[in-house]
N, CA, C and O atoms as a GROMACS GRO file, in nm:
protein
  136
    1UNK      N    1  17.230  13.086   6.832
    1UNK     CA    2  17.330  12.992   6.883
    1UNK      C    3  17.259  12.870   6.938
    1UNK      O    4  17.158  12.881   7.008
    2UNK      N    5  17.312  12.754   6.904
    2UNK     CA    6  17.249  12.632   6.952
    2UNK      C    7  17.352  12.545   7.023
    2UNK      O    8  17.467  12.532   6.979
    3UNK      N    9  17.310  12.488   7.133
    3UNK     CA   10  17.396  12.399   7.210
    3UNK      C   11  17.380  12.259   7.151
    3UNK      O   12  17.269  12.215   7.121
    4UNK      N   13  17.492  12.190   7.134
    4UNK     CA   14  17.486  12.057   7.074
    4UNK      C   15  17.397  11.964   7.157
    4UNK      O   16  17.404  11.963   7.280
    5UNK      N   17  17.313  11.887   7.088
    5UNK     CA   18  17.218  11.799   7.158
    5UNK      C   19  17.285  11.700   7.254
    5UNK      O   20  17.227  11.665   7.356
    6UNK      N   21  17.406  11.654   7.221
    6UNK     CA   22  17.469  11.557   7.311
    6UNK      C   23  17.508  11.621   7.444
    6UNK      O   24  17.514  11.551   7.546
    7UNK      N   25  17.533  11.750   7.446
    7UNK     CA   26  17.564  11.819   7.572
    7UNK      C   27  17.438  11.828   7.658
    7UNK      O   28  17.442  11.806   7.778
    8UNK      N   29  17.325  11.862   7.594
    8UNK     CA   30  17.197  11.869   7.664
    8UNK      C   31  17.161  11.731   7.720
    8UNK      O   32  17.118  11.718   7.834
    9UNK      N   33  17.179  11.629   7.637
    9UNK     CA   34  17.147  11.492   7.679
    9UNK      C   35  17.233  11.450   7.798
    9UNK      O   36  17.184  11.382   7.889
   10UNK      N   37  17.359  11.488   7.798
   10UNK     CA   38  17.447  11.456   7.911
   10UNK      C   39  17.397  11.523   8.039
   10UNK      O   40  17.398  11.462   8.146
   11UNK      N   41  17.354  11.647   8.028
   11UNK     CA   42  17.300  11.718   8.144
   11UNK      C   43  17.175  11.652   8.197
   11UNK      O   44  17.157  11.638   8.318
   12UNK      N   45  17.087  11.611   8.106
   12UNK     CA   46  16.965  11.542   8.148
   12UNK      C   47  16.999  11.410   8.215
   12UNK      O   48  16.935  11.369   8.312
   13UNK      N   49  17.100  11.342   8.161
   13UNK     CA   50  17.142  11.214   8.218
   13UNK      C   51  17.194  11.230   8.360
   13UNK      O   52  17.187  11.136   8.440
   14UNK      N   53  17.246  11.348   8.392
   14UNK     CA   54  17.295  11.375   8.527
   14UNK      C   55  17.183  11.423   8.619
   14UNK      O   56  17.205  11.450   8.736
   15UNK      N   57  17.061  11.432   8.564
   15UNK     CA   58  16.946  11.468   8.645
   15UNK      C   59  16.917  11.616   8.655
   15UNK      O   60  16.846  11.660   8.746
   16UNK      N   61  16.972  11.696   8.563
   16UNK     CA   62  16.947  11.840   8.568
   16UNK      C   63  16.806  11.872   8.518
   16UNK      O   64  16.757  11.809   8.424
   17UNK      N   65  16.740  11.968   8.582
   17UNK     CA   66  16.610  12.014   8.535
   17UNK      C   67  16.632  12.111   8.419
   17UNK      O   68  16.745  12.149   8.390
   18UNK      N   69  16.522  12.151   8.354
   18UNK     CA   70  16.533  12.247   8.243
   18UNK      C   71  16.597  12.377   8.290
   18UNK      O   72  16.680  12.435   8.220
   19UNK      N   73  16.557  12.422   8.409
   19UNK     CA   74  16.612  12.546   8.464
   19UNK      C   75  16.762  12.533   8.491
   19UNK      O   76  16.840  12.623   8.460
   20UNK      N   77  16.801  12.420   8.548
   20UNK     CA   78  16.943  12.397   8.576
   20UNK      C   79  17.022  12.387   8.446
   20UNK      O   80  17.134  12.437   8.438
   21UNK      N   81  16.964  12.323   8.344
   21UNK     CA   82  17.031  12.315   8.215
   21UNK      C   83  17.056  12.454   8.159
   21UNK      O   84  17.163  12.482   8.105
   22UNK      N   85  16.956  12.541   8.172
   22UNK     CA   86  16.970  12.678   8.122
   22UNK      C   87  17.086  12.749   8.190
   22UNK      O   88  17.173  12.803   8.122
   23UNK      N   89  17.089  12.749   8.323
   23UNK     CA   90  17.188  12.827   8.396
   23UNK      C   91  17.325  12.762   8.406
   23UNK      O   92  17.426  12.832   8.413
   24UNK      N   93  17.330  12.629   8.406
   24UNK     CA   94  17.459  12.560   8.424
   24UNK      C   95  17.523  12.515   8.294
   24UNK      O   96  17.643  12.487   8.291
   25UNK      N   97  17.444  12.507   8.186
   25UNK     CA   98  17.498  12.456   8.060
   25UNK      C   99  17.483  12.558   7.948
   25UNK      O  100  17.583  12.601   7.889
   26UNK      N  101  17.360  12.598   7.917
   26UNK     CA  102  17.336  12.681   7.799
   26UNK      C  103  17.395  12.821   7.810
   26UNK      O  104  17.462  12.867   7.718
   27UNK      N  105  17.371  12.888   7.921
   27UNK     CA  106  17.422  13.025   7.936
   27UNK      C  107  17.574  13.029   7.941
   27UNK      O  108  17.634  13.112   7.872
   28UNK      N  109  17.641  12.942   8.018
   28UNK     CA  110  17.788  12.945   8.016
   28UNK      C  111  17.847  12.921   7.876
   28UNK      O  112  17.949  12.981   7.841
   29UNK      N  113  17.784  12.835   7.797
   29UNK     CA  114  17.834  12.810   7.662
   29UNK      C  115  17.810  12.932   7.573
   29UNK      O  116  17.892  12.962   7.486
   30UNK      N  117  17.699  13.003   7.595
   30UNK     CA  118  17.665  13.118   7.512
   30UNK      C  119  17.739  13.246   7.552
   30UNK      O  120  17.745  13.339   7.472
   31UNK      N  121  17.795  13.253   7.671
   31UNK     CA  122  17.857  13.377   7.719
   31UNK      C  123  17.963  13.436   7.625
   31UNK      O  124  17.963  13.558   7.606
   32UNK      N  125  18.052  13.357   7.567
   32UNK     CA  126  18.151  13.418   7.477
   32UNK      C  127  18.088  13.490   7.357
   32UNK      O  128  18.144  13.586   7.306
   33UNK      N  129  17.972  13.442   7.314
   33UNK     CA  130  17.905  13.503   7.199
   33UNK      C  131  17.831  13.629   7.242
   33UNK      O  132  17.824  13.727   7.166
   34UNK      N  133  17.777  13.628   7.363
   34UNK     CA  134  17.702  13.743   7.415
   34UNK      C  135  17.801  13.853   7.444
   34UNK      O  136  17.762  13.961   7.489
   0.00000   0.00000   0.00000
């Protein structure tokens, strides 16, 4: 499963670190698949 790059870019634009991106963006998006 891959998160769309524009979503990652938006998170980075808001100042999220890689760790924050993982827990606040990537995992919540992946939960329905898991």
